[in-house]
mmJSON file of the N, C-alpha and C atoms, coordinates in Angstrom:
{"data_MODEL":{"atom_site":{
"group_PDB":["ATOM","ATOM","ATOM","ATOM","ATOM","ATOM","ATOM","ATOM","ATOM","ATOM","ATOM","ATOM","ATOM","ATOM","ATOM","ATOM","ATOM","ATOM","ATOM","ATOM","ATOM","ATOM","ATOM","ATOM","ATOM","ATOM","ATOM","ATOM","ATOM","ATOM","ATOM","ATOM","ATOM","ATOM","ATOM","ATOM","ATOM","ATOM","ATOM","ATOM","ATOM","ATOM","ATOM","ATOM","ATOM","ATOM","ATOM","ATOM","ATOM","ATOM","ATOM","ATOM","ATOM","ATOM","ATOM","ATOM","ATOM","ATOM","ATOM","ATOM","ATOM","ATOM","ATOM","ATOM","ATOM","ATOM","ATOM","ATOM","ATOM","ATOM","ATOM","ATOM","ATOM","ATOM","ATOM","ATOM","ATOM","ATOM","ATOM","ATOM","ATOM","ATOM","ATOM","ATOM","ATOM","ATOM","ATOM","ATOM","ATOM","ATOM","ATOM","ATOM","ATOM","ATOM","ATOM","ATOM","ATOM","ATOM","ATOM","ATOM","ATOM","ATOM","ATOM","ATOM","ATOM","ATOM","ATOM","ATOM","ATOM","ATOM","ATOM","ATOM","ATOM","ATOM","ATOM","ATOM","ATOM","ATOM","ATOM","ATOM","ATOM","ATOM","ATOM","ATOM","ATOM","ATOM","ATOM","ATOM","ATOM","ATOM","ATOM","ATOM","ATOM","ATOM","ATOM","ATOM","ATOM","ATOM","ATOM","ATOM","ATOM","ATOM","ATOM","ATOM","ATOM","ATOM","ATOM","ATOM","ATOM","ATOM","ATOM","ATOM","ATOM","ATOM","ATOM","ATOM","ATOM","ATOM","ATOM","ATOM","ATOM","ATOM","ATOM","ATOM","ATOM","ATOM","ATOM","ATOM","ATOM","ATOM","ATOM","ATOM","ATOM","ATOM","ATOM","ATOM","ATOM","ATOM","ATOM","ATOM"],
"id":[1,2,3,4,5,6,7,8,9,10,11,12,13,14,15,16,17,18,19,20,21,22,23,24,25,26,27,28,29,30,31,32,33,34,35,36,37,38,39,40,41,42,43,44,45,46,47,48,49,50,51,52,53,54,55,56,57,58,59,60,61,62,63,64,65,66,67,68,69,70,71,72,73,74,75,76,77,78,79,80,81,82,83,84,85,86,87,88,89,90,91,92,93,94,95,96,97,98,99,100,101,102,103,104,105,106,107,108,109,110,111,112,113,114,115,116,117,118,119,120,121,122,123,124,125,126,127,128,129,130,131,132,133,134,135,136,137,138,139,140,141,142,143,144,145,146,147,148,149,150,151,152,153,154,155,156,157,158,159,160,161,162,163,164,165,166,167,168,169,170,171,172,173,174,175,176,177,178,179,180],
"type_symbol":["N","C","C","N","C","C","N","C","C","N","C","C","N","C","C","N","C","C","N","C","C","N","C","C","N","C","C","N","C","C","N","C","C","N","C","C","N","C","C","N","C","C","N","C","C","N","C","C","N","C","C","N","C","C","N","C","C","N","C","C","N","C","C","N","C","C","N","C","C","N","C","C","N","C","C","N","C","C","N","C","C","N","C","C","N","C","C","N","C","C","N","C","C","N","C","C","N","C","C","N","C","C","N","C","C","N","C","C","N","C","C","N","C","C","N","C","C","N","C","C","N","C","C","N","C","C","N","C","C","N","C","C","N","C","C","N","C","C","N","C","C","N","C","C","N","C","C","N","C","C","N","C","C","N","C","C","N","C","C","N","C","C","N","C","C","N","C","C","N","C","C","N","C","C","N","C","C","N","C","C"],
"label_atom_id":["N","CA","C","N","CA","C","N","CA","C","N","CA","C","N","CA","C","N","CA","C","N","CA","C","N","CA","C","N","CA","C","N","CA","C","N","CA","C","N","CA","C","N","CA","C","N","CA","C","N","CA","C","N","CA","C","N","CA","C","N","CA","C","N","CA","C","N","CA","C","N","CA","C","N","CA","C","N","CA","C","N","CA","C","N","CA","C","N","CA","C","N","CA","C","N","CA","C","N","CA","C","N","CA","C","N","CA","C","N","CA","C","N","CA","C","N","CA","C","N","CA","C","N","CA","C","N","CA","C","N","CA","C","N","CA","C","N","CA","C","N","CA","C","N","CA","C","N","CA","C","N","CA","C","N","CA","C","N","CA","C","N","CA","C","N","CA","C","N","CA","C","N","CA","C","N","CA","C","N","CA","C","N","CA","C","N","CA","C","N","CA","C","N","CA","C","N","CA","C","N","CA","C","N","CA","C","N","CA","C"],
"label_alt_id":[null,null,null,null,null,null,null,null,null,null,null,null,null,null,null,null,null,null,null,null,null,null,null,null,null,null,null,null,null,null,null,null,null,null,null,null,null,null,null,null,null,null,null,null,null,null,null,null,null,null,null,null,null,null,null,null,null,null,null,null,null,null,null,null,null,null,null,null,null,null,null,null,null,null,null,null,null,null,null,null,null,null,null,null,null,null,null,null,null,null,null,null,null,null,null,null,null,null,null,null,null,null,null,null,null,null,null,null,null,null,null,null,null,null,null,null,null,null,null,null,null,null,null,null,null,null,null,null,null,null,null,null,null,null,null,null,null,null,null,null,null,null,null,null,null,null,null,null,null,null,null,null,null,null,null,null,null,null,null,null,null,null,null,null,null,null,null,null,null,null,null,null,null,null,null,null,null,null,null,null],
"label_comp_id":["MET","MET","MET","THR","THR","THR","LEU","LEU","LEU","GLY","GLY","GLY","GLU","GLU","GLU","LEU","LEU","LEU","PHE","PHE","PHE","LEU","LEU","LEU","GLY","GLY","GLY","ALA","ALA","ALA","MET","MET","MET","SER","SER","SER","SER","SER","SER","GLY","GLY","GLY","VAL","VAL","VAL","ILE","ILE","ILE","THR","THR","THR","LYS","LYS","LYS","GLY","GLY","GLY","GLU","GLU","GLU","MET","MET","MET","THR","THR","THR","TRP","TRP","TRP","VAL","VAL","VAL","THR","THR","THR","ASP","ASP","ASP","HIS","HIS","HIS","GLN","GLN","GLN","ASP","ASP","ASP","GLY","GLY","GLY","PHE","PHE","PHE","SER","SER","SER","ARG","ARG","ARG","THR","THR","THR","GLU","GLU","GLU","GLU","GLU","GLU","ALA","ALA","ALA","VAL","VAL","VAL","ALA","ALA","ALA","GLN","GLN","GLN","ARG","ARG","ARG","LEU","LEU","LEU","GLY","GLY","GLY","ARG","ARG","ARG","MET","MET","MET","ILE","ILE","ILE","ASP","ASP","ASP","GLN","GLN","GLN","GLY","GLY","GLY","SER","SER","SER","ILE","ILE","ILE","GLN","GLN","GLN","LEU","LEU","LEU","GLY","GLY","GLY","CYS","CYS","CYS","ARG","ARG","ARG","MET","MET","MET","PRO","PRO","PRO","SER","SER","SER","ARG","ARG","ARG"],
"label_asym_id":["A","A","A","A","A","A","A","A","A","A","A","A","A","A","A","A","A","A","A","A","A","A","A","A","A","A","A","A","A","A","A","A","A","A","A","A","A","A","A","A","A","A","A","A","A","A","A","A","A","A","A","A","A","A","A","A","A","A","A","A","A","A","A","A","A","A","A","A","A","A","A","A","A","A","A","A","A","A","A","A","A","A","A","A","A","A","A","A","A","A","A","A","A","A","A","A","A","A","A","A","A","A","A","A","A","A","A","A","A","A","A","A","A","A","A","A","A","A","A","A","A","A","A","A","A","A","A","A","A","A","A","A","A","A","A","A","A","A","A","A","A","A","A","A","A","A","A","A","A","A","A","A","A","A","A","A","A","A","A","A","A","A","A","A","A","A","A","A","A","A","A","A","A","A","A","A","A","A","A","A"],
"label_entity_id":["1","1","1","1","1","1","1","1","1","1","1","1","1","1","1","1","1","1","1","1","1","1","1","1","1","1","1","1","1","1","1","1","1","1","1","1","1","1","1","1","1","1","1","1","1","1","1","1","1","1","1","1","1","1","1","1","1","1","1","1","1","1","1","1","1","1","1","1","1","1","1","1","1","1","1","1","1","1","1","1","1","1","1","1","1","1","1","1","1","1","1","1","1","1","1","1","1","1","1","1","1","1","1","1","1","1","1","1","1","1","1","1","1","1","1","1","1","1","1","1","1","1","1","1","1","1","1","1","1","1","1","1","1","1","1","1","1","1","1","1","1","1","1","1","1","1","1","1","1","1","1","1","1","1","1","1","1","1","1","1","1","1","1","1","1","1","1","1","1","1","1","1","1","1","1","1","1","1","1","1"],
"label_seq_id":[1,1,1,2,2,2,3,3,3,4,4,4,5,5,5,6,6,6,7,7,7,8,8,8,9,9,9,10,10,10,11,11,11,12,12,12,13,13,13,14,14,14,15,15,15,16,16,16,17,17,17,18,18,18,19,19,19,20,20,20,21,21,21,22,22,22,23,23,23,24,24,24,25,25,25,26,26,26,27,27,27,28,28,28,29,29,29,30,30,30,31,31,31,32,32,32,33,33,33,34,34,34,35,35,35,36,36,36,37,37,37,38,38,38,39,39,39,40,40,40,41,41,41,42,42,42,43,43,43,44,44,44,45,45,45,46,46,46,47,47,47,48,48,48,49,49,49,50,50,50,51,51,51,52,52,52,53,53,53,54,54,54,55,55,55,56,56,56,57,57,57,58,58,58,59,59,59,60,60,60],
"pdbx_PDB_ins_code":[null,null,null,null,null,null,null,null,null,null,null,null,null,null,null,null,null,null,null,null,null,null,null,null,null,null,null,null,null,null,null,null,null,null,null,null,null,null,null,null,null,null,null,null,null,null,null,null,null,null,null,null,null,null,null,null,null,null,null,null,null,null,null,null,null,null,null,null,null,null,null,null,null,null,null,null,null,null,null,null,null,null,null,null,null,null,null,null,null,null,null,null,null,null,null,null,null,null,null,null,null,null,null,null,null,null,null,null,null,null,null,null,null,null,null,null,null,null,null,null,null,null,null,null,null,null,null,null,null,null,null,null,null,null,null,null,null,null,null,null,null,null,null,null,null,null,null,null,null,null,null,null,null,null,null,null,null,null,null,null,null,null,null,null,null,null,null,null,null,null,null,null,null,null,null,null,null,null,null,null],
"Cartn_x":[-6.854,-6.002,-4.55,-3.727,-2.299,-1.58,-0.343,0.435,0.618,0.799,0.955,-0.276,-1.461,-2.705,-2.841,-2.533,-2.61,-1.649,-0.427,0.583,0.147,-0.346,-0.783,-1.961,-2.876,-4.008,-3.561,-2.609,-2.088,-1.325,-0.581,0.16,-0.792,-1.842,-2.745,-3.609,-3.977,-4.848,-4.075,-2.868,-2.103,-2.56,-3.403,-3.981,-3.896,-3.601,-3.704,-4.599,-5.514,-6.469,-5.906,-6.528,-6.128,-6.286,-7.37,-7.598,-6.518,-6.066,-4.995,-3.682,-3.406,-2.193,-2.255,-3.427,-3.605,-3.362,-3.861,-3.659,-2.162,-1.426,0.026,0.709,0.406,1.083,0.67,-0.585,-1.047,-0.427,-0.035,0.462,1.967,2.661,4.072,4.952,4.549,5.341,5.406,4.407,4.365,4.879,5.41,5.876,7.152,7.227,8.469,9.451,10.673,11.671,11.219,10.611,10.125,9.017,8.095,7.008,7.544,8.573,9.188,9.747,10.368,10.909,9.785,8.672,7.521,6.961,6.851,6.343,7.269,8.569,9.513,9.37,9.198,9.01,7.723,6.68,5.415,5.596,6.317,6.593,7.374,8.38,9.156,8.285,7.395,6.516,5.539,5.093,4.235,5.047,6.268,7.138,7.419,7.579,7.874,6.631,5.461,4.229,3.686,4.301,3.808,2.492,2.317,1.072,0.572,-0.704,-1.32,-2.146,-2.199,-3.072,-4.436,-5.455,-6.794,-7.816,-8.785,-9.829,-9.979,-10.4,-10.628,-12.093,-12.334,-13.711,-14.11,-15.306,-15.736,-15.863,-15.499,-15.619,-17.065,-17.483,-18.876,-19.086],
"Cartn_y":[10.128,9.183,9.581,9.403,9.629,8.317,8.238,7.027,6.805,7.881,7.756,7.142,7.602,7.038,5.568,5.258,3.879,2.992,3.476,2.711,2.454,3.483,3.317,2.356,2.425,1.498,0.061,-0.136,-1.487,-2.004,-1.119,-1.518,-1.915,-1.156,-1.426,-2.662,-2.915,-4.063,-5.299,-5.09,-6.206,-6.622,-5.763,-6.085,-4.863,-5.109,-4.077,-4.643,-3.839,-4.32,-4.179,-4.877,-4.784,-3.349,-2.694,-1.308,-0.37,-0.607,0.219,-0.024,-1.274,-1.569,-0.887,-0.892,-0.213,1.277,1.865,3.294,3.601,2.765,2.981,2.964,1.963,1.875,3.007,3.443,4.542,5.886,6.071,7.357,7.397,6.302,6.252,7.25,7.677,8.662,10.01,10.313,11.589,11.545,10.403,10.275,11.07,11.657,12.301,11.201,11.584,10.585,9.865,10.597,9.992,8.99,9.372,8.462,7.234,7.395,6.24,5.266,5.801,4.951,4.212,4.902,4.268,3.159,3.418,2.41,1.193,1.424,0.306,-0.507,0.19,-0.526,-1.343,-0.769,-1.474,-2.739,-2.609,-3.767,-4.848,-4.448,-5.43,-6.148,-5.405,-6.014,-6.998,-6.699,-7.629,-8.873,-8.676,-9.809,-10.706,-10.107,-10.859,-11.514,-11.125,-11.677,-10.928,-9.795,-8.985,-8.306,-7.994,-7.418,-8.333,-8.69,-9.607,-8.838,-9.369,-8.822,-9.456,-8.645,-9.195,-8.116,-8.403,-7.419,-7.274,-6.111,-5.844,-6.067,-6.672,-6.837,-5.538,-5.049,-3.811,-4.034,-3.022,-3.131,-2.856,-3.435,-3.289,-2.03],
"Cartn_z":[-1.811,-1.127,-1.386,-0.366,-0.53,-0.252,-0.675,-0.431,1.062,1.821,3.264,3.914,3.508,4.037,3.662,2.427,1.957,2.742,2.932,3.661,5.101,5.773,7.156,7.26,6.3,6.288,6.079,5.188,4.94,6.153,6.81,8.011,9.141,9.331,10.456,10.224,8.96,8.684,8.218,7.691,7.144,5.761,5.148,3.841,2.937,1.662,0.638,-0.461,-0.946,-1.936,-3.354,-4.272,-5.68,-6.182,-5.772,-6.173,-5.657,-4.435,-3.875,-4.606,-4.952,-5.729,-7.095,-7.696,-8.984,-8.831,-7.737,-7.495,-7.385,-6.654,-6.489,-7.859,-8.668,-9.968,-10.903,-10.825,-11.678,-11.305,-10.04,-9.571,-9.302,-9.529,-9.151,-9.902,-11.08,-11.822,-11.107,-10.28,-9.594,-8.158,-7.728,-6.345,-6.105,-4.918,-4.484,-4.082,-3.764,-3.335,-2.075,-1.175,0.065,-0.232,-1.107,-1.484,-2.206,-3.019,-3.685,-2.652,-1.61,-0.551,0.176,0.407,1.061,0.172,-1.118,-2.054,-2.096,-2.052,-2.032,-0.749,0.373,1.646,1.615,1.057,0.932,0.086,-1.014,-1.872,-1.148,-0.369,0.401,1.426,2.063,3.058,2.413,1.213,0.468,0.11,-0.375,-0.72,0.478,1.662,2.884,3.481,3.017,3.558,4.758,5.104,6.218,5.872,4.599,4.093,2.984,3.082,2.127,1.102,-0.112,-1.142,-0.949,-0.761,-0.533,-0.33,0.521,0.814,2.318,2.723,4.139,4.462,5.588,6.07,6.766,6.489,7.158,8.656,9.424,10.881,11.275,12.378,12.82,13.58],
"occupancy":[1.0,1.0,1.0,1.0,1.0,1.0,1.0,1.0,1.0,1.0,1.0,1.0,1.0,1.0,1.0,1.0,1.0,1.0,1.0,1.0,1.0,1.0,1.0,1.0,1.0,1.0,1.0,1.0,1.0,1.0,1.0,1.0,1.0,1.0,1.0,1.0,1.0,1.0,1.0,1.0,1.0,1.0,1.0,1.0,1.0,1.0,1.0,1.0,1.0,1.0,1.0,1.0,1.0,1.0,1.0,1.0,1.0,1.0,1.0,1.0,1.0,1.0,1.0,1.0,1.0,1.0,1.0,1.0,1.0,1.0,1.0,1.0,1.0,1.0,1.0,1.0,1.0,1.0,1.0,1.0,1.0,1.0,1.0,1.0,1.0,1.0,1.0,1.0,1.0,1.0,1.0,1.0,1.0,1.0,1.0,1.0,1.0,1.0,1.0,1.0,1.0,1.0,1.0,1.0,1.0,1.0,1.0,1.0,1.0,1.0,1.0,1.0,1.0,1.0,1.0,1.0,1.0,1.0,1.0,1.0,1.0,1.0,1.0,1.0,1.0,1.0,1.0,1.0,1.0,1.0,1.0,1.0,1.0,1.0,1.0,1.0,1.0,1.0,1.0,1.0,1.0,1.0,1.0,1.0,1.0,1.0,1.0,1.0,1.0,1.0,1.0,1.0,1.0,1.0,1.0,1.0,1.0,1.0,1.0,1.0,1.0,1.0,1.0,1.0,1.0,1.0,1.0,1.0,1.0,1.0,1.0,1.0,1.0,1.0,1.0,1.0,1.0,1.0,1.0,1.0],
"B_iso_or_equiv":[0.0,0.0,0.0,0.0,0.0,0.0,0.0,0.0,0.0,0.0,0.0,0.0,0.0,0.0,0.0,0.0,0.0,0.0,0.0,0.0,0.0,0.0,0.0,0.0,0.0,0.0,0.0,0.0,0.0,0.0,0.0,0.0,0.0,0.0,0.0,0.0,0.0,0.0,0.0,0.0,0.0,0.0,0.0,0.0,0.0,0.0,0.0,0.0,0.0,0.0,0.0,0.0,0.0,0.0,0.0,0.0,0.0,0.0,0.0,0.0,0.0,0.0,0.0,0.0,0.0,0.0,0.0,0.0,0.0,0.0,0.0,0.0,0.0,0.0,0.0,0.0,0.0,0.0,0.0,0.0,0.0,0.0,0.0,0.0,0.0,0.0,0.0,0.0,0.0,0.0,0.0,0.0,0.0,0.0,0.0,0.0,0.0,0.0,0.0,0.0,0.0,0.0,0.0,0.0,0.0,0.0,0.0,0.0,0.0,0.0,0.0,0.0,0.0,0.0,0.0,0.0,0.0,0.0,0.0,0.0,0.0,0.0,0.0,0.0,0.0,0.0,0.0,0.0,0.0,0.0,0.0,0.0,0.0,0.0,0.0,0.0,0.0,0.0,0.0,0.0,0.0,0.0,0.0,0.0,0.0,0.0,0.0,0.0,0.0,0.0,0.0,0.0,0.0,0.0,0.0,0.0,0.0,0.0,0.0,0.0,0.0,0.0,0.0,0.0,0.0,0.0,0.0,0.0,0.0,0.0,0.0,0.0,0.0,0.0,0.0,0.0,0.0,0.0,0.0,0.0],
"pdbx_formal_charge":[null,null,null,null,null,null,null,null,null,null,null,null,null,null,null,null,null,null,null,null,null,null,null,null,null,null,null,null,null,null,null,null,null,null,null,null,null,null,null,null,null,null,null,null,null,null,null,null,null,null,null,null,null,null,null,null,null,null,null,null,null,null,null,null,null,null,null,null,null,null,null,null,null,null,null,null,null,null,null,null,null,null,null,null,null,null,null,null,null,null,null,null,null,null,null,null,null,null,null,null,null,null,null,null,null,null,null,null,null,null,null,null,null,null,null,null,null,null,null,null,null,null,null,null,null,null,null,null,null,null,null,null,null,null,null,null,null,null,null,null,null,null,null,null,null,null,null,null,null,null,null,null,null,null,null,null,null,null,null,null,null,null,null,null,null,null,null,null,null,null,null,null,null,null,null,null,null,null,null,null],
"auth_seq_id":[1,1,1,2,2,2,3,3,3,4,4,4,5,5,5,6,6,6,7,7,7,8,8,8,9,9,9,10,10,10,11,11,11,12,12,12,13,13,13,14,14,14,15,15,15,16,16,16,17,17,17,18,18,18,19,19,19,20,20,20,21,21,21,22,22,22,23,23,23,24,24,24,25,25,25,26,26,26,27,27,27,28,28,28,29,29,29,30,30,30,31,31,31,32,32,32,33,33,33,34,34,34,35,35,35,36,36,36,37,37,37,38,38,38,39,39,39,40,40,40,41,41,41,42,42,42,43,43,43,44,44,44,45,45,45,46,46,46,47,47,47,48,48,48,49,49,49,50,50,50,51,51,51,52,52,52,53,53,53,54,54,54,55,55,55,56,56,56,57,57,57,58,58,58,59,59,59,60,60,60],
"auth_comp_id":["MET","MET","MET","THR","THR","THR","LEU","LEU","LEU","GLY","GLY","GLY","GLU","GLU","GLU","LEU","LEU","LEU","PHE","PHE","PHE","LEU","LEU","LEU","GLY","GLY","GLY","ALA","ALA","ALA","MET","MET","MET","SER","SER","SER","SER","SER","SER","GLY","GLY","GLY","VAL","VAL","VAL","ILE","ILE","ILE","THR","THR","THR","LYS","LYS","LYS","GLY","GLY","GLY","GLU","GLU","GLU","MET","MET","MET","THR","THR","THR","TRP","TRP","TRP","VAL","VAL","VAL","THR","THR","THR","ASP","ASP","ASP","HIS","HIS","HIS","GLN","GLN","GLN","ASP","ASP","ASP","GLY","GLY","GLY","PHE","PHE","PHE","SER","SER","SER","ARG","ARG","ARG","THR","THR","THR","GLU","GLU","GLU","GLU","GLU","GLU","ALA","ALA","ALA","VAL","VAL","VAL","ALA","ALA","ALA","GLN","GLN","GLN","ARG","ARG","ARG","LEU","LEU","LEU","GLY","GLY","GLY","ARG","ARG","ARG","MET","MET","MET","ILE","ILE","ILE","ASP","ASP","ASP","GLN","GLN","GLN","GLY","GLY","GLY","SER","SER","SER","ILE","ILE","ILE","GLN","GLN","GLN","LEU","LEU","LEU","GLY","GLY","GLY","CYS","CYS","CYS","ARG","ARG","ARG","MET","MET","MET","PRO","PRO","PRO","SER","SER","SER","ARG","ARG","ARG"],
"auth_asym_id":["A","A","A","A","A","A","A","A","A","A","A","A","A","A","A","A","A","A","A","A","A","A","A","A","A","A","A","A","A","A","A","A","A","A","A","A","A","A","A","A","A","A","A","A","A","A","A","A","A","A","A","A","A","A","A","A","A","A","A","A","A","A","A","A","A","A","A","A","A","A","A","A","A","A","A","A","A","A","A","A","A","A","A","A","A","A","A","A","A","A","A","A","A","A","A","A","A","A","A","A","A","A","A","A","A","A","A","A","A","A","A","A","A","A","A","A","A","A","A","A","A","A","A","A","A","A","A","A","A","A","A","A","A","A","A","A","A","A","A","A","A","A","A","A","A","A","A","A","A","A","A","A","A","A","A","A","A","A","A","A","A","A","A","A","A","A","A","A","A","A","A","A","A","A","A","A","A","A","A","A"],
"auth_atom_id":["N","CA","C","N","CA","C","N","CA","C","N","CA","C","N","CA","C","N","CA","C","N","CA","C","N","CA","C","N","CA","C","N","CA","C","N","CA","C","N","CA","C","N","CA","C","N","CA","C","N","CA","C","N","CA","C","N","CA","C","N","CA","C","N","CA","C","N","CA","C","N","CA","C","N","CA","C","N","CA","C","N","CA","C","N","CA","C","N","CA","C","N","CA","C","N","CA","C","N","CA","C","N","CA","C","N","CA","C","N","CA","C","N","CA","C","N","CA","C","N","CA","C","N","CA","C","N","CA","C","N","CA","C","N","CA","C","N","CA","C","N","CA","C","N","CA","C","N","CA","C","N","CA","C","N","CA","C","N","CA","C","N","CA","C","N","CA","C","N","CA","C","N","CA","C","N","CA","C","N","CA","C","N","CA","C","N","CA","C","N","CA","C","N","CA","C","N","CA","C","N","CA","C","N","CA","C","N","CA","C"],
"pdbx_PDB_model_num":[1,1,1,1,1,1,1,1,1,1,1,1,1,1,1,1,1,1,1,1,1,1,1,1,1,1,1,1,1,1,1,1,1,1,1,1,1,1,1,1,1,1,1,1,1,1,1,1,1,1,1,1,1,1,1,1,1,1,1,1,1,1,1,1,1,1,1,1,1,1,1,1,1,1,1,1,1,1,1,1,1,1,1,1,1,1,1,1,1,1,1,1,1,1,1,1,1,1,1,1,1,1,1,1,1,1,1,1,1,1,1,1,1,1,1,1,1,1,1,1,1,1,1,1,1,1,1,1,1,1,1,1,1,1,1,1,1,1,1,1,1,1,1,1,1,1,1,1,1,1,1,1,1,1,1,1,1,1,1,1,1,1,1,1,1,1,1,1,1,1,1,1,1,1,1,1,1,1,1,1]
}}}
């Protein structure tokens, strides 16, 4: 998984899982400047309520 994939998945579903949040925090030391900016944007979107912390329902 990459931060870009995670970000796009959260944007398309409006949800980020606890496991994905854990992955972000575990890998943030290795982020490039661009990835840091993406992580900050993701955090702002969570703060604004645009992305919810929860679980995704599997698609049929």
